[in-house]
PyMOL Python script that loads the backbone (N, CA, C, O; Angstrom):
from pymol import cmd

cmd.read_pdbstr("""\
ATOM      1  N   MET A   1      20.436   3.066   1.152  1.00  0.00           N
ATOM      2  CA  MET A   1      18.875   3.751   1.476  1.00  0.00           C
ATOM      3  C   MET A   1      17.946   2.955   1.175  1.00  0.00           C
ATOM      4  O   MET A   1      18.217   1.981   0.473  1.00  0.00           O
ATOM      5  N   LYS A   2      16.938   3.122   1.524  1.00  0.00           N
ATOM      6  CA  LYS A   2      15.578   2.165   1.674  1.00  0.00           C
ATOM      7  C   LYS A   2      14.483   3.006   1.084  1.00  0.00           C
ATOM      8  O   LYS A   2      14.726   4.199   0.900  1.00  0.00           O
ATOM      9  N   ALA A   3      13.537   2.617   0.829  1.00  0.00           N
ATOM     10  CA  ALA A   3      12.327   2.433   0.041  1.00  0.00           C
ATOM     11  C   ALA A   3      11.104   2.055   0.790  1.00  0.00           C
ATOM     12  O   ALA A   3      10.902   0.906   1.184  1.00  0.00           O
ATOM     13  N   LYS A   4      10.294   3.046   0.979  1.00  0.00           N
ATOM     14  CA  LYS A   4       8.766   2.524   1.493  1.00  0.00           C
ATOM     15  C   LYS A   4       7.983   2.834   0.662  1.00  0.00           C
ATOM     16  O   LYS A   4       7.954   3.884   0.020  1.00  0.00           O
ATOM     17  N   VAL A   5       7.286   1.944   0.609  1.00  0.00           N
ATOM     18  CA  VAL A   5       6.185   1.467  -0.746  1.00  0.00           C
ATOM     19  C   VAL A   5       4.652   1.496  -0.072  1.00  0.00           C
ATOM     20  O   VAL A   5       4.369   0.491   0.581  1.00  0.00           O
ATOM     21  N   TYR A   6       3.926   2.243  -0.135  1.00  0.00           N
ATOM     22  CA  TYR A   6       2.266   1.742   0.485  1.00  0.00           C
ATOM     23  C   TYR A   6       1.630   1.677  -0.677  1.00  0.00           C
ATOM     24  O   TYR A   6       1.688   2.575  -1.518  1.00  0.00           O
ATOM     25  N   VAL A   7       1.057   0.743  -0.792  1.00  0.00           N
ATOM     26  CA  VAL A   7       0.119   0.533  -1.831  1.00  0.00           C
ATOM     27  C   VAL A   7      -1.396   0.020  -1.370  1.00  0.00           C
ATOM     28  O   VAL A   7      -1.494  -0.999  -0.687  1.00  0.00           O
ATOM     29  N   THR A   8      -2.482   0.716  -1.743  1.00  0.00           N
ATOM     30  CA  THR A   8      -3.982   0.763  -1.199  1.00  0.00           C
ATOM     31  C   THR A   8      -4.649   0.677  -2.710  1.00  0.00           C
ATOM     32  O   THR A   8      -4.207   1.019  -3.807  1.00  0.00           O
ATOM     33  N   LEU A   9      -5.978   0.037  -2.281  1.00  0.00           N
ATOM     34  CA  LEU A   9      -6.665  -0.142  -3.105  1.00  0.00           C
ATOM     35  C   LEU A   9      -7.406   1.564  -3.472  1.00  0.00           C
ATOM     36  O   LEU A   9      -7.321   2.520  -2.702  1.00  0.00           O
ATOM     37  N   LYS A  10      -8.038   1.576  -4.696  1.00  0.00           N
ATOM     38  CA  LYS A  10      -8.402   2.995  -5.207  1.00  0.00           C
ATOM     39  C   LYS A  10      -9.609   3.196  -4.661  1.00  0.00           C
ATOM     40  O   LYS A  10     -10.253   2.231  -4.249  1.00  0.00           O
ATOM     41  N   LYS A  11     -10.112   4.527  -4.575  1.00  0.00           N
ATOM     42  CA  LYS A  11     -11.213   4.799  -3.808  1.00  0.00           C
ATOM     43  C   LYS A  11     -12.509   4.213  -4.758  1.00  0.00           C
ATOM     44  O   LYS A  11     -12.578   4.571  -5.934  1.00  0.00           O
ATOM     45  N   GLY A  12     -13.297   3.503  -4.309  1.00  0.00           N
ATOM     46  CA  GLY A  12     -14.676   2.876  -5.361  1.00  0.00           C
ATOM     47  C   GLY A  12     -14.194   1.699  -5.488  1.00  0.00           C
ATOM     48  O   GLY A  12     -15.037   0.913  -5.922  1.00  0.00           O
ATOM     49  N   VAL A  13     -12.944   1.139  -5.244  1.00  0.00           N
ATOM     50  CA  VAL A  13     -12.748  -0.389  -5.524  1.00  0.00           C
ATOM     51  C   VAL A  13     -13.197  -1.075  -4.201  1.00  0.00           C
ATOM     52  O   VAL A  13     -12.543  -0.755  -3.208  1.00  0.00           O
ATOM     53  N   LEU A  14     -14.285  -2.033  -4.017  1.00  0.00           N
ATOM     54  CA  LEU A  14     -14.564  -2.916  -3.130  1.00  0.00           C
ATOM     55  C   LEU A  14     -13.356  -3.444  -2.533  1.00  0.00           C
ATOM     56  O   LEU A  14     -12.307  -3.588  -3.160  1.00  0.00           O
ATOM     57  N   ASP A  15     -13.518  -3.729  -1.311  1.00  0.00           N
ATOM     58  CA  ASP A  15     -12.292  -4.583  -0.229  1.00  0.00           C
ATOM     59  C   ASP A  15     -12.871  -5.435   0.752  1.00  0.00           C
ATOM     60  O   ASP A  15     -12.909  -5.242   1.967  1.00  0.00           O
ATOM     61  N   PRO A  16     -13.394  -6.557  -0.005  1.00  0.00           N
ATOM     62  CA  PRO A  16     -14.060  -7.209   0.903  1.00  0.00           C
ATOM     63  C   PRO A  16     -13.120  -7.806   2.000  1.00  0.00           C
ATOM     64  O   PRO A  16     -13.728  -8.317   2.941  1.00  0.00           O
ATOM     65  N   GLN A  17     -11.739  -7.843   2.065  1.00  0.00           N
ATOM     66  CA  GLN A  17     -10.777  -8.010   3.108  1.00  0.00           C
ATOM     67  C   GLN A  17     -11.019  -7.230   4.409  1.00  0.00           C
ATOM     68  O   GLN A  17     -10.973  -7.684   5.552  1.00  0.00           O
ATOM     69  N   GLY A  18     -11.360  -5.624   3.917  1.00  0.00           N
ATOM     70  CA  GLY A  18     -10.788  -4.781   5.012  1.00  0.00           C
ATOM     71  C   GLY A  18     -12.501  -4.789   5.579  1.00  0.00           C
ATOM     72  O   GLY A  18     -12.749  -4.806   6.785  1.00  0.00           O
ATOM     73  N   LYS A  19     -13.590  -4.776   4.529  1.00  0.00           N
ATOM     74  CA  LYS A  19     -14.929  -5.393   5.149  1.00  0.00           C
ATOM     75  C   LYS A  19     -15.032  -6.448   6.092  1.00  0.00           C
ATOM     76  O   LYS A  19     -15.674  -6.180   7.107  1.00  0.00           O
ATOM     77  N   ALA A  20     -14.469  -7.774   5.977  1.00  0.00           N
ATOM     78  CA  ALA A  20     -14.418  -8.579   7.145  1.00  0.00           C
ATOM     79  C   ALA A  20     -13.955  -8.147   8.289  1.00  0.00           C
ATOM     80  O   ALA A  20     -14.546  -8.310   9.356  1.00  0.00           O
ATOM     81  N   VAL A  21     -12.860  -7.563   8.156  1.00  0.00           N
ATOM     82  CA  VAL A  21     -12.087  -7.076   9.098  1.00  0.00           C
ATOM     83  C   VAL A  21     -12.733  -6.218  10.106  1.00  0.00           C
ATOM     84  O   VAL A  21     -12.726  -6.344  11.331  1.00  0.00           O
ATOM     85  N   ALA A  22     -13.133  -5.578   9.577  1.00  0.00           N
ATOM     86  CA  ALA A  22     -14.059  -4.285  10.103  1.00  0.00           C
ATOM     87  C   ALA A  22     -15.636  -4.706  10.785  1.00  0.00           C
ATOM     88  O   ALA A  22     -16.394  -4.051  11.500  1.00  0.00           O
ATOM     89  N   ASN A  23     -15.715  -5.759  10.353  1.00  0.00           N
ATOM     90  CA  ASN A  23     -17.091  -6.352  11.068  1.00  0.00           C
ATOM     91  C   ASN A  23     -16.556  -7.409  12.122  1.00  0.00           C
ATOM     92  O   ASN A  23     -17.166  -7.572  13.178  1.00  0.00           O
ATOM     93  N   ALA A  24     -15.537  -8.043  11.855  1.00  0.00           N
ATOM     94  CA  ALA A  24     -14.774  -8.754  13.366  1.00  0.00           C
ATOM     95  C   ALA A  24     -14.830  -7.453  14.462  1.00  0.00           C
ATOM     96  O   ALA A  24     -15.436  -7.393  15.533  1.00  0.00           O
ATOM     97  N   LEU A  25     -14.185  -6.684  13.961  1.00  0.00           N
ATOM     98  CA  LEU A  25     -13.681  -5.688  15.131  1.00  0.00           C
ATOM     99  C   LEU A  25     -14.774  -5.106  15.526  1.00  0.00           C
ATOM    100  O   LEU A  25     -14.601  -4.687  16.671  1.00  0.00           O
ATOM    101  N   GLU A  26     -16.117  -4.811  15.021  1.00  0.00           N
ATOM    102  CA  GLU A  26     -17.154  -4.699  15.583  1.00  0.00           C
ATOM    103  C   GLU A  26     -17.945  -5.636  16.286  1.00  0.00           C
ATOM    104  O   GLU A  26     -18.603  -5.295  17.269  1.00  0.00           O
ATOM    105  N   THR A  27     -17.928  -6.751  15.868  1.00  0.00           N
ATOM    106  CA  THR A  27     -18.223  -8.295  16.843  1.00  0.00           C
ATOM    107  C   THR A  27     -17.247  -8.044  18.220  1.00  0.00           C
ATOM    108  O   THR A  27     -17.550  -8.550  19.300  1.00  0.00           O
ATOM    109  N   MET A  28     -16.341  -7.408  18.083  1.00  0.00           N
ATOM    110  CA  MET A  28     -15.127  -8.109  19.250  1.00  0.00           C
ATOM    111  C   MET A  28     -15.524  -6.598  20.059  1.00  0.00           C
ATOM    112  O   MET A  28     -14.872  -6.490  21.097  1.00  0.00           O
ATOM    113  N   GLY A  29     -16.267  -5.657  19.848  1.00  0.00           N
ATOM    114  CA  GLY A  29     -17.091  -4.589  20.839  1.00  0.00           C
ATOM    115  C   GLY A  29     -16.174  -3.438  20.318  1.00  0.00           C
ATOM    116  O   GLY A  29     -16.226  -2.558  21.177  1.00  0.00           O
ATOM    117  N   TYR A  30     -15.284  -3.013  19.206  1.00  0.00           N
ATOM    118  CA  TYR A  30     -15.021  -1.868  18.730  1.00  0.00           C
ATOM    119  C   TYR A  30     -15.927  -1.042  17.813  1.00  0.00           C
ATOM    120  O   TYR A  30     -15.645  -0.819  16.636  1.00  0.00           O
ATOM    121  N   LYS A  31     -16.871  -0.668  18.335  1.00  0.00           N
ATOM    122  CA  LYS A  31     -18.155  -0.029  17.535  1.00  0.00           C
ATOM    123  C   LYS A  31     -17.639   1.442  16.978  1.00  0.00           C
ATOM    124  O   LYS A  31     -18.208   1.974  16.024  1.00  0.00           O
ATOM    125  N   GLU A  32     -16.671   1.971  17.557  1.00  0.00           N
ATOM    126  CA  GLU A  32     -16.131   3.123  16.900  1.00  0.00           C
ATOM    127  C   GLU A  32     -15.405   3.018  15.339  1.00  0.00           C
ATOM    128  O   GLU A  32     -15.046   4.013  14.708  1.00  0.00           O
ATOM    129  N   VAL A  33     -15.280   1.746  14.901  1.00  0.00           N
ATOM    130  CA  VAL A  33     -14.581   1.408  13.714  1.00  0.00           C
ATOM    131  C   VAL A  33     -16.064   1.794  12.729  1.00  0.00           C
ATOM    132  O   VAL A  33     -17.191   1.336  12.921  1.00  0.00           O
ATOM    133  N   LYS A  34     -15.623   2.799  11.621  1.00  0.00           N
ATOM    134  CA  LYS A  34     -16.822   2.965  10.824  1.00  0.00           C
ATOM    135  C   LYS A  34     -16.292   2.617   9.336  1.00  0.00           C
ATOM    136  O   LYS A  34     -17.047   2.654   8.364  1.00  0.00           O
ATOM    137  N   GLY A  35     -15.093   2.319   9.260  1.00  0.00           N
ATOM    138  CA  GLY A  35     -14.761   1.673   7.734  1.00  0.00           C
ATOM    139  C   GLY A  35     -13.222   1.323   8.225  1.00  0.00           C
ATOM    140  O   GLY A  35     -12.631   1.815   9.187  1.00  0.00           O
ATOM    141  N   LEU A  36     -12.716   0.280   7.240  1.00  0.00           N
ATOM    142  CA  LEU A  36     -11.549  -0.022   7.204  1.00  0.00           C
ATOM    143  C   LEU A  36     -11.169  -0.683   6.200  1.00  0.00           C
ATOM    144  O   LEU A  36     -11.882  -1.546   5.688  1.00  0.00           O
ATOM    145  N   ARG A  37      -9.750  -0.311   5.684  1.00  0.00           N
ATOM    146  CA  ARG A  37      -9.283  -0.804   3.858  1.00  0.00           C
ATOM    147  C   ARG A  37      -8.190  -1.304   4.272  1.00  0.00           C
ATOM    148  O   ARG A  37      -7.478  -0.717   5.087  1.00  0.00           O
ATOM    149  N   ILE A  38      -7.902  -2.477   3.759  1.00  0.00           N
ATOM    150  CA  ILE A  38      -6.461  -3.052   3.960  1.00  0.00           C
ATOM    151  C   ILE A  38      -5.821  -2.974   2.746  1.00  0.00           C
ATOM    152  O   ILE A  38      -6.397  -3.028   1.659  1.00  0.00           O
ATOM    153  N   GLY A  39      -4.020  -2.780   3.005  1.00  0.00           N
ATOM    154  CA  GLY A  39      -3.417  -2.622   1.913  1.00  0.00           C
ATOM    155  C   GLY A  39      -2.352  -3.201   2.250  1.00  0.00           C
ATOM    156  O   GLY A  39      -2.281  -3.969   3.210  1.00  0.00           O
ATOM    157  N   LYS A  40      -1.063  -2.790   1.230  1.00  0.00           N
ATOM    158  CA  LYS A  40       0.070  -3.354   1.375  1.00  0.00           C
ATOM    159  C   LYS A  40       1.166  -2.848   1.440  1.00  0.00           C
ATOM    160  O   LYS A  40       1.346  -2.173   0.427  1.00  0.00           O
ATOM    161  N   PHE A  41       2.331  -2.806   2.365  1.00  0.00           N
ATOM    162  CA  PHE A  41       3.543  -2.130   2.644  1.00  0.00           C
ATOM    163  C   PHE A  41       4.759  -2.712   2.594  1.00  0.00           C
ATOM    164  O   PHE A  41       5.062  -3.697   3.268  1.00  0.00           O
ATOM    165  N   ILE A  42       5.727  -1.961   1.563  1.00  0.00           N
ATOM    166  CA  ILE A  42       6.905  -2.884   1.187  1.00  0.00           C
ATOM    167  C   ILE A  42       7.970  -1.900   1.441  1.00  0.00           C
ATOM    168  O   ILE A  42       7.974  -0.772   0.948  1.00  0.00           O
ATOM    169  N   GLU A  43       9.070  -2.471   2.402  1.00  0.00           N
ATOM    170  CA  GLU A  43      10.354  -1.913   2.275  1.00  0.00           C
ATOM    171  C   GLU A  43      11.263  -2.610   1.437  1.00  0.00           C
ATOM    172  O   GLU A  43      11.387  -3.835   1.434  1.00  0.00           O
ATOM    173  N   ILE A  44      12.002  -1.681   0.607  1.00  0.00           N
ATOM    174  CA  ILE A  44      13.055  -2.119  -0.544  1.00  0.00           C
ATOM    175  C   ILE A  44      14.490  -1.440  -0.064  1.00  0.00           C
ATOM    176  O   ILE A  44      14.667  -0.238   0.138  1.00  0.00           O
ATOM    177  N   GLU A  45      15.533  -2.563   0.078  1.00  0.00           N
ATOM    178  CA  GLU A  45      16.844  -1.862   0.504  1.00  0.00           C
ATOM    179  C   GLU A  45      17.428  -1.650  -0.903  1.00  0.00           C
ATOM    180  O   GLU A  45      17.413  -2.549  -1.744  1.00  0.00           O
ATOM    181  N   LEU A  46      18.017  -0.255  -1.161  1.00  0.00           N
ATOM    182  CA  LEU A  46      18.518  -0.044  -2.567  1.00  0.00           C
ATOM    183  C   LEU A  46      19.982  -0.345  -2.113  1.00  0.00           C
ATOM    184  O   LEU A  46      20.268  -0.704  -0.971  1.00  0.00           O
ATOM    185  N   ASP A  47      20.915  -0.154  -3.166  1.00  0.00           N
ATOM    186  CA  ASP A  47      22.369  -0.100  -2.923  1.00  0.00           C
ATOM    187  C   ASP A  47      22.811   0.562  -4.146  1.00  0.00           C
ATOM    188  O   ASP A  47      22.567   0.157  -5.283  1.00  0.00           O
ATOM    189  N   GLY A  48      23.480   1.609  -3.840  1.00  0.00           N
ATOM    190  CA  GLY A  48      24.266   2.811  -4.852  1.00  0.00           C
ATOM    191  C   GLY A  48      23.628   3.557  -6.107  1.00  0.00           C
ATOM    192  O   GLY A  48      23.916   3.634  -7.302  1.00  0.00           O
ATOM    193  N   ALA A  49      22.810   3.979  -5.432  1.00  0.00           N
ATOM    194  CA  ALA A  49      21.799   4.595  -6.135  1.00  0.00           C
ATOM    195  C   ALA A  49      21.207   6.163  -5.585  1.00  0.00           C
ATOM    196  O   ALA A  49      20.577   6.383  -4.551  1.00  0.00           O
ATOM    197  N   SER A  50      21.588   7.037  -6.525  1.00  0.00           N
ATOM    198  CA  SER A  50      20.776   8.454  -5.859  1.00  0.00           C
ATOM    199  C   SER A  50      19.992   8.308  -5.266  1.00  0.00           C
ATOM    200  O   SER A  50      19.722   7.125  -5.061  1.00  0.00           O
ATOM    201  N   GLN A  51      19.196   9.253  -4.666  1.00  0.00           N
ATOM    202  CA  GLN A  51      17.681   9.821  -4.287  1.00  0.00           C
ATOM    203  C   GLN A  51      17.026   9.677  -5.547  1.00  0.00           C
ATOM    204  O   GLN A  51      16.224   8.746  -5.616  1.00  0.00           O
ATOM    205  N   LYS A  52      17.153  10.239  -6.346  1.00  0.00           N
ATOM    206  CA  LYS A  52      16.482  10.523  -7.878  1.00  0.00           C
ATOM    207  C   LYS A  52      16.248   9.492  -8.331  1.00  0.00           C
ATOM    208  O   LYS A  52      15.083   9.181  -8.578  1.00  0.00           O
ATOM    209  N   ASP A  53      17.479   8.504  -8.620  1.00  0.00           N
ATOM    210  CA  ASP A  53      17.188   7.200  -9.407  1.00  0.00           C
ATOM    211  C   ASP A  53      16.607   6.228  -8.363  1.00  0.00           C
ATOM    212  O   ASP A  53      15.949   5.257  -8.738  1.00  0.00           O
ATOM    213  N   GLY A  54      16.799   6.430  -7.287  1.00  0.00           N
ATOM    214  CA  GLY A  54      16.131   5.178  -6.570  1.00  0.00           C
ATOM    215  C   GLY A  54      14.658   5.359  -6.874  1.00  0.00           C
ATOM    216  O   GLY A  54      14.085   4.544  -7.597  1.00  0.00           O
ATOM    217  N   GLU A  55      14.076   6.314  -6.392  1.00  0.00           N
ATOM    218  CA  GLU A  55      12.829   6.834  -6.593  1.00  0.00           C
ATOM    219  C   GLU A  55      12.216   6.307  -8.264  1.00  0.00           C
ATOM    220  O   GLU A  55      11.188   5.733  -8.623  1.00  0.00           O
ATOM    221  N   LYS A  56      13.183   6.729  -8.848  1.00  0.00           N
ATOM    222  CA  LYS A  56      12.899   6.034 -10.387  1.00  0.00           C
ATOM    223  C   LYS A  56      12.757   4.716 -10.469  1.00  0.00           C
ATOM    224  O   LYS A  56      11.716   4.195 -10.871  1.00  0.00           O
ATOM    225  N   ARG A  57      13.792   4.063 -10.094  1.00  0.00           N
ATOM    226  CA  ARG A  57      13.603   2.609 -10.185  1.00  0.00           C
ATOM    227  C   ARG A  57      12.163   1.612  -9.366  1.00  0.00           C
ATOM    228  O   ARG A  57      11.600   0.575  -9.718  1.00  0.00           O
ATOM    229  N   VAL A  58      11.940   2.684  -7.964  1.00  0.00           N
ATOM    230  CA  VAL A  58      11.394   1.984  -7.512  1.00  0.00           C
ATOM    231  C   VAL A  58       9.712   2.256  -8.191  1.00  0.00           C
ATOM    232  O   VAL A  58       8.758   1.512  -7.965  1.00  0.00           O
ATOM    233  N   LYS A  59       9.683   3.262  -8.882  1.00  0.00           N
ATOM    234  CA  LYS A  59       8.424   3.655  -9.629  1.00  0.00           C
ATOM    235  C   LYS A  59       8.271   2.513 -10.697  1.00  0.00           C
ATOM    236  O   LYS A  59       7.122   2.144 -10.938  1.00  0.00           O
ATOM    237  N   GLU A  60       9.198   1.985 -11.286  1.00  0.00           N
ATOM    238  CA  GLU A  60       9.292   1.423 -12.455  1.00  0.00           C
ATOM    239  C   GLU A  60       8.982   0.091 -11.562  1.00  0.00           C
ATOM    240  O   GLU A  60       8.149  -0.565 -12.188  1.00  0.00           O
ATOM    241  N   MET A  61       9.296  -0.496 -10.462  1.00  0.00           N
ATOM    242  CA  MET A  61       9.002  -1.918  -9.744  1.00  0.00           C
ATOM    243  C   MET A  61       7.413  -1.914  -9.294  1.00  0.00           C
ATOM    244  O   MET A  61       6.716  -2.921  -9.171  1.00  0.00           O
ATOM    245  N   CYS A  62       6.990  -0.507  -9.069  1.00  0.00           N
ATOM    246  CA  CYS A  62       5.370  -0.606  -8.956  1.00  0.00           C
ATOM    247  C   CYS A  62       4.913  -0.696  -9.961  1.00  0.00           C
ATOM    248  O   CYS A  62       4.003  -1.523 -10.014  1.00  0.00           O
ATOM    249  N   GLU A  63       5.172  -0.119 -10.976  1.00  0.00           N
ATOM    250  CA  GLU A  63       4.257  -0.282 -11.983  1.00  0.00           C
ATOM    251  C   GLU A  63       4.618  -1.397 -12.655  1.00  0.00           C
ATOM    252  O   GLU A  63       3.701  -1.502 -13.469  1.00  0.00           O
ATOM    253  N   LYS A  64       5.295  -2.221 -12.828  1.00  0.00           N
ATOM    254  CA  LYS A  64       5.229  -3.510 -13.211  1.00  0.00           C
ATOM    255  C   LYS A  64       5.181  -4.687 -12.336  1.00  0.00           C
ATOM    256  O   LYS A  64       5.249  -5.806 -12.845  1.00  0.00           O
ATOM    257  N   LEU A  65       5.081  -4.552 -11.185  1.00  0.00           N
ATOM    258  CA  LEU A  65       5.134  -5.802 -10.512  1.00  0.00           C
ATOM    259  C   LEU A  65       4.653  -5.350  -9.135  1.00  0.00           C
ATOM    260  O   LEU A  65       3.687  -6.068  -8.878  1.00  0.00           O
ATOM    261  N   LEU A  66       4.835  -4.632  -8.285  1.00  0.00           N
ATOM    262  CA  LEU A  66       4.318  -4.109  -6.729  1.00  0.00           C
ATOM    263  C   LEU A  66       3.194  -4.123  -6.747  1.00  0.00           C
ATOM    264  O   LEU A  66       2.674  -4.680  -5.780  1.00  0.00           O
ATOM    265  N   ALA A  67       2.252  -3.536  -7.826  1.00  0.00           N
ATOM    266  CA  ALA A  67       1.237  -2.634  -7.659  1.00  0.00           C
ATOM    267  C   ALA A  67       0.274  -3.001  -8.736  1.00  0.00           C
ATOM    268  O   ALA A  67       0.881  -2.974  -9.807  1.00  0.00           O
ATOM    269  N   ASN A  68      -1.052  -3.353  -8.908  1.00  0.00           N
ATOM    270  CA  ASN A  68      -2.248  -3.864 -10.135  1.00  0.00           C
ATOM    271  C   ASN A  68      -2.427  -2.148 -10.110  1.00  0.00           C
ATOM    272  O   ASN A  68      -3.056  -1.743  -9.133  1.00  0.00           O
ATOM    273  N   THR A  69      -2.034  -1.289 -10.896  1.00  0.00           N
ATOM    274  CA  THR A  69      -2.621  -0.116 -11.119  1.00  0.00           C
ATOM    275  C   THR A  69      -3.920   0.179 -11.677  1.00  0.00           C
ATOM    276  O   THR A  69      -4.422   1.289 -11.851  1.00  0.00           O
ATOM    277  N   VAL A  70      -4.398  -0.964 -11.933  1.00  0.00           N
ATOM    278  CA  VAL A  70      -5.581  -0.743 -12.523  1.00  0.00           C
ATOM    279  C   VAL A  70      -6.655  -0.495 -11.144  1.00  0.00           C
ATOM    280  O   VAL A  70      -7.685   0.167 -11.268  1.00  0.00           O
ATOM    281  N   VAL A  71      -6.324  -1.003 -10.093  1.00  0.00           N
ATOM    282  CA  VAL A  71      -7.372  -1.430  -8.930  1.00  0.00           C
ATOM    283  C   VAL A  71      -6.553  -0.644  -7.867  1.00  0.00           C
ATOM    284  O   VAL A  71      -7.119  -0.285  -6.834  1.00  0.00           O
ATOM    285  N   GLU A  72      -5.139  -0.342  -8.100  1.00  0.00           N
ATOM    286  CA  GLU A  72      -4.644   0.041  -6.794  1.00  0.00           C
ATOM    287  C   GLU A  72      -3.571   1.398  -6.972  1.00  0.00           C
ATOM    288  O   GLU A  72      -3.052   1.718  -8.041  1.00  0.00           O
ATOM    289  N   ASP A  73      -3.427   1.917  -6.004  1.00  0.00           N
ATOM    290  CA  ASP A  73      -2.807   3.308  -6.209  1.00  0.00           C
ATOM    291  C   ASP A  73      -1.431   2.885  -5.582  1.00  0.00           C
ATOM    292  O   ASP A  73      -1.368   1.733  -5.152  1.00  0.00           O
ATOM    293  N   TYR A  74      -0.362   3.657  -5.484  1.00  0.00           N
ATOM    294  CA  TYR A  74       0.872   3.186  -4.337  1.00  0.00           C
ATOM    295  C   TYR A  74       1.618   4.945  -4.306  1.00  0.00           C
ATOM    296  O   TYR A  74       1.533   5.936  -5.031  1.00  0.00           O
ATOM    297  N   ARG A  75       2.311   4.599  -3.080  1.00  0.00           N
ATOM    298  CA  ARG A  75       3.011   6.311  -2.858  1.00  0.00           C
ATOM    299  C   ARG A  75       4.525   5.711  -2.118  1.00  0.00           C
ATOM    300  O   ARG A  75       4.698   4.942  -1.173  1.00  0.00           O
ATOM    301  N   ILE A  76       5.339   6.323  -2.867  1.00  0.00           N
ATOM    302  CA  ILE A  76       6.813   6.079  -2.375  1.00  0.00           C
ATOM    303  C   ILE A  76       7.283   7.064  -1.574  1.00  0.00           C
ATOM    304  O   ILE A  76       7.011   8.264  -1.620  1.00  0.00           O
ATOM    305  N   GLU A  77       8.136   6.380  -0.704  1.00  0.00           N
ATOM    306  CA  GLU A  77       8.888   7.446   0.206  1.00  0.00           C
ATOM    307  C   GLU A  77      10.267   6.593   0.497  1.00  0.00           C
ATOM    308  O   GLU A  77      10.343   5.397   0.779  1.00  0.00           O
ATOM    309  N   ILE A  78      11.370   7.576   0.343  1.00  0.00           N
ATOM    310  CA  ILE A  78      12.944   7.418   0.033  1.00  0.00           C
ATOM    311  C   ILE A  78      13.208   7.601   1.264  1.00  0.00           C
ATOM    312  O   ILE A  78      12.384   8.339   1.804  1.00  0.00           O
ATOM    313  N   VAL A  79      14.169   7.164   2.050  1.00  0.00           N
ATOM    314  CA  VAL A  79      14.642   7.540   3.631  1.00  0.00           C
ATOM    315  C   VAL A  79      16.139   6.835   3.418  1.00  0.00           C
ATOM    316  O   VAL A  79      16.956   6.828   4.339  1.00  0.00           O
TER     317      VAL A  79
END
""", "prot")
cmd.dss("prot")
cmd.show_as("cartoon", "prot")
cmd.util.cbc("prot")
cmd.orient("prot")
């Protein structure tokens, strides 16, 4: 089983890296870019767990290490 975890900054949290990339794209001629935010994508291979247990364990991982829940949100997909 595989878990896909998407970590993004919460709305209202400044994203200087995203701002820098958006500015660089505009400088390169991509004028249609009006906003950009940078996040993380994490794939986790899980062994021997049911989908429900796997999701629970990955949630624990996110809360303890993978996401800074003060400034970041996360979303989990189990496939």
